N, C-alpha and C positions, 0 to 999 in steps of 0.2 A: 842878435842885431835886428832891429825893426826896419821894415820897409813899408812905405805907403803906396807902393805900386800895386796894381791889381794882380792877384795871384790865381793860378790855375787849379783851384780847388775842384771845380766842375768842368766838364768839357765845354768848349766854346759853343755859342749859339748866337742867334741874331740879336736877342735882347738879354741883358743881365737881369737876374732876380732883383727886385727892389726898384726897378725903373731906371731910366737913363740919366737922371740928375746925379752927378758925381758927388754931391754934398748931402744927399738925403736918401734914405732907404724907405721906399713905400711898401709897407707890409702887405698891402693887398695885391701887389704885383709879384706874387710868389705862389708856389704850389705847397699845399699842406696835406698830410695824411689825416683822414677822419675816421677810418675804420680798417681793421683787418678784414679781408674778403671773407674769411671763414666764419666770421661772426655775423655776417649779413644774411638775411633770409629773403630769398627772391619773391616770396609770396606776401611779404609784409612791408610796411612803410617804416622808415627809421628816421628819428629826429636827430639833428645835430645843430649846434650853434658854432659858427666860425667867425671870429673877429666881430662878435656882437650881432651877426646876421643869422637869423633862424632859417634852417634848411630842412628839406625833406629829401631823403635818399630812397630811391626805388629802382627796381629792375625793369628796364624797357625790353620786353621780350621780342618786340619786332626788330629792334636794332641789336639785340643781344649785348646790352651795355648798361652799366649803372649810370643813373641820372641823379643830379643834385639840383633841386628847384628851390627858389625862394619859398619859404613856407607860409605863403599868403595868397589866397584866392583873389584875383582881381575884381571879382564881383562884389562880395561883401566882407572881404578881408579876414576870413576865418582861416585857421591853420589847415593846410591841406594834409598834414600828417595825421589828422584825425579821420581822414577819409579812407579810401581803399583802392586796390588795383582791381578795376572792373573786369568783367568776363572777356572783353576784347583786348585786355592788356593795357588800357590807358589808365592814367591817374585820375580818379574821380573825387571831386570835392564832396565832403559830407553834408553840406548845407543844402544845396540845390541841384547837385548832380552834374555840374559842369565837368567836362572831361577834357584832359590835356594829353597831347602827344609828347614824345620824347624831346622834341625841340622847343617845347613850351607853348606851342600854338594850341588854341582851343579847337577841339574837334566837334563839340556839340553843346548846345544850350537847350535843355529839354523844354524850357518854358517859351521858347520863341516859335512863331508860326512856321509851318513848312514853307520853304522858299526864302525865308529871311536869312540875312547874312551877317547878323551881329557878331557871330562867333569868329568871323574873319578879320575883325578889327584888331589893330595892334593893342588896343586897350584890353582885349580879352586874353592876351598872352600872359604867361608866367615867365619870370626871369629864370633862365636855365644856365647854370654855371658849368664850365668845362670840367670834365672828370678824366681820370686816367688810372690804370692799374699798373703798379710796379712792385716787385719783390713782395707780393702778397698783401699789399696795402692799397686802399682806394684813396687817391689824391683828388683834391678839389682846388680850383683856381678862382679866388674871389675877386680878382681885378678885372680889367677890361678883357672880354672874351677873345678879342682879336689878337691879344698879346700872348695868350696861353700857349699856342703851338711854337712860339719863338723862345720861350723861357724853359730852361732845363728843369726837369723834375729831380729833386734832391734824393738820390739813391745812395745806398751804402756801397761805395765803389769797390772796396776789397772783396765784397761778395760776388762781384761780377766775374772775378777771376775764379775759374773752376768752381762754379756754383754748386755742383753736385757733391763736392767734398765738404761743404759746410753743414754742420748740425746746429740748428738754431732754436733757442728757447725764446718765446715771445710772450709778452703780457702788455696790458694797458690799464689805465685807471684815470678817472676824472679827479683832478686834484684841486683843493681849495686855495690855490695860490697861482701867481702869474707864471706864464711860460718862461719868462726871463729868470724867475727865481729858481725854476727847475734846472735850467741850463747852467746857471751859476753854481748851483749845488753839485751837479754831476761833474762839472769841469774842475771842481775843487777836490783833488785826490787826497788832500791831507786830512779830510774829516772822516774818512772811512774807518781807521782803527778805533776811533772814539765813538762816533755816532752808531756805527754798525758792529760794535763789540759784541761778540757771541752770536752774531747772525752771519755776516760775511767779512767781518773784520776782527782785529785783536789789538788791544791797547799795547801789547808787548811789541808790536811792529811799528809803533810811532817813532819817527826819526825826522831829521831835516829833509825837507822836500824842495829841491832846487829845480824849479821849472823855468823853461826858456821859451819865449815866443820867437819864432824864427821868420814868420811871414805874416803880414797883416794887411787888410784892405777892406773895401766896402762889402766884398763877398764873403768875408770871414777871416779866420786866421788858422795857423798851424803852430804847434809847439811840441817840445820834447821834454821828457823827464829822463835824463841820461841814466841815473841810478835805477829808477823804477821802484815798484812796490816791494814791500816786505824786506826793507833794508837791502835792496839790490839782489835778492835771491832769485827773482824772476826775470831780470833783465830790463832793458830800456823800454819805455812806453811812449808812443807817439799819439798826439791828440790833434783832432781836426774839428773845427767849427765851421759849418756851412750855413751862412745866414739865410733866413732868420731863425730856423727852428731845428737844426740837426747838428749833433756832435757825436763823436765816437773816440774812445781810447783803443789803441791797437798795441797788443802785447804778444810777443813771441818768446816762449821759454822752452828750454830743453826738457823740463819735467812734464809740461802739460800740452805743448804745441802752441798754436796761435789762438788767441782769444780776443774778441772785440766786445766792448761795452758800448752799446748804441742807444741813443735817446733822441726821439723826436718829441718836441714840446709844441703842441698845437694850441694857440690861444682861443679860448671859447669866448670869454668876456673878461672885463677887469677883475682880477682876483681868482680866475678859474682857467684851467687848461686841461687838455687830455694828453697824458704822457704815453708814448709807445716805447717800451723798453725791449730791446732785442739783444740777445747774447749768442752770437754766432761763434762756434768752436771748430777748430781743425785739430783734433787730438792726435798726439803722437802714438797713442794706443787705441785700439778699437773698443775696448771694454767700457770706457766712460760714455762713448757715443751710444752704445747698445743700451746702457742703463737709462740714458735720457729718452731714447725712443720708447722704452717700455714704461716710462712714468706717464700716467695720464696727465693731459694738459691742465685739467682743472686742479689736480693735486699740486702741481708745480706752482700754479697761480696762488694757492694759499700761502706758500712760503715767500713768493715774490711780493705779495701784498704786505706781508710782515716786514720785509726789508724797506718797502716804500714808507711804511708807517713809522720806521725809526726816525725819519725826518719830519713827519707830517705836522705835528703840533707846533714845534718851534719855528719852522719855516713860515707857517701861517701868521705867526706873530712877528717874525723878523721883518717881513715886508711892510707891516704896519708901522713898526718902529722906524724903518727907513723913510716911509712916506712922511712921518711926523718931523723928520729931520731934513725934509726938502726933496726926497726922492732921488732918482738916479743921477740927476744933474749935480747933486751935492754929495755923491757917493764917496769921493776921496776925503771929504771933510767929516762925513758922518761915520765912516769906518776907519779904523786904524790898521793899516796893512804894512807891517814892518818887514816881512820876509818874502822871499821869492815863491813861497808856497801859494801865494795869492796872485801870481802873475797872470794866470788864465782868467781869474775872476776880474782883475783890473782891466784886462784886454776886452772882455765882454762888455763891461760898463763903458769903457772908452768908445767901443764900437757903437753902443746905444746912443751915447751923447754926441759923438762926432757926426753921426749920420741921421740924427733925429729919428731913431728907430724904435722908440716906444710905441707899441701897437695901440695904446689907449691914452694918448696925450690929454692931460687936463682932467681925466676921470679919477675919482677917488675910490678907495677900497671900502667895502661894506664893514660894519662892525664885526668884531671877532665872533667866530662860531663856537658853539659848545664842544667840549671834548667828545661827547657822544656822536655829534654830527661829523666831526673830524675823523673819527675812527670807523665811520660807516663804510662797509664794504658792499652791501647789497645794492644800493642805488648808484654807487660810484663805479662798480665793476660787475658784480655777479649777474644782475638782471640784463646787462648789455653784452655779456659774454656767452656765446653759444655753448661752450664746454661747461662752464660753471653753473649756468641756469639749468641745464639738463641734469648735471650731477646733483644739484640741490633737489630737483623733483624726484630723482631716483632714490636719493638718500631718505627723503621723507616717506616714500612708498615702502622701501625695505624696512625702515625703522618701525613704521606702523604695523607691517606684517609680522615682524619679530615680536613686537609688543603683544599682539593678539595671540601669537603662537605660545609665547611664554606664559601668558595669563591662562590659556587653555590647559597647558601642561600642569600648571600649579593647581588648577581647579580639579582636574581629573585624578590627581595623585591619591586622594583618600579613596576614591571609587576603585582604582586599580588595586590598592592595598586590601580592600575588603573582598574584591572579586577573586583575586589571585593570592590568597593568604599564604600558600606555600612558597611563593616567590616574592613576598611583600618587601623583604629587605632589598633584594636586587632591583626590583622595580622602583623602589623609593630612591635608591642611589642613582639609577639611570635618569629618573625624572628630575632629581635635584641637580644633577650635572647639566642636563639639557637646559633647565631653568637658569642656572648660573651662567652658562655660555650665552644664552639669549639675552640675559640681563647685561652682561659685559658688552656684547655686540651693540645692544640698544644704547648704552652709555657712550661707547666709542663713536657711533654714528651721530649721536647728539652733539658730541664735541666737534665733529666735522661740520655739522649743520650750522652750529654757532659761528664757526670760522668763516663760513660763506656769507654771514650777516655782518659781523663786526670784528674789529681787530682787538688785540690785547691792550688793556689800559696801562700796563707797566711794561715798557720795552725791555728786551733781554739785557741790555747793557746796565739797567738799573736793578736787576735782581741780585740778591746777595751772592757773593762769590763763595764757592765751596771751600771750607777750611782745610788747609793742608796740615797733616800731623807732623 
């Protein structure tokens, strides 16, 4: 049963996310995650675009706080992200050396005469957006700064309960489609057996999916899947959507314990978003948790990128087909939704339409991108991930070293055979084995290196099935 009354998805505060207008959700009046803290470098400037606004993220060592500035110097409008953090810890423009404090005020203009006060003008200031750290993420508030302290930061509420008991896998990626498309896709539990067959799903588990929305309002909705995944083998699944950018599935089973599937979808610009995927676990056994802790973060990201790419190409086209049919306002006519498996998708689109919550109203999508760009991992993830970028550097170094060592071993083989004629056969065998091992390691590392650059062109679901005798 649906209710249009406000629901307590987040704890109460002075202002609701989305503004005070009960008929409209203002996307700027909300907090958005922009980076995992562990992927930020305090010595470097980081670019990010939020709701079409270019930002520069930097560490203010005086205040011991992350800052998010509008990425534009008030002097000659060049990107501050091309500058640096100066020796005194201030953000310095690359063009003329204007330097800015953490609150956005200009500290110095090197070109002005001693005693002049042009740097004290409001026109010399940079817009500084409110920031906050929660659950390992850096959040930014793009709306009116005075509203930021009054609006709740969207956190994963189940993780607040006994936080030390959760083991969490985290990844992120810049995706070539809208944040709403990502949320719609993850809310749709019925696609998993088919889209993710042989990665995290299985076509054999496909069955009727009877979803029910139990609460709905401007701040989001809640729903349940009473039977749950895998034909009811795992138990009931609860779903929460917190407007405008957070959703999670919550599943507790006797076999595995409690599992969350969490997604933040942060809108970058029309047709682009950054997804933060989090998988918190409370296992009934200690062994799976130990295995996760021992797995390098960069290695798990390779697999998680593969899962994201299961949807990557067709979702990029899907939203363009929807736009051609009139967009979200015409969703019910454009798409045929005859079963309750699409209940959460319908609720999301109803929320968008009822509260005018499209973050980019009136804007059009760009022409479709090539498959090569859609499967790019390096620019959409690796270079922005502290773990994966470091792993890529190390893999290249190790691979280069192994290649040189293997070549040397192969070259000195004839010399050793001539010098130690009595042991020529043994030396030949040992040298050959070492060369073979080096070659195998070189090829394996090359495969890992390629996986940090680009995804597979054929998804696992489309590979030929093994024939059964």
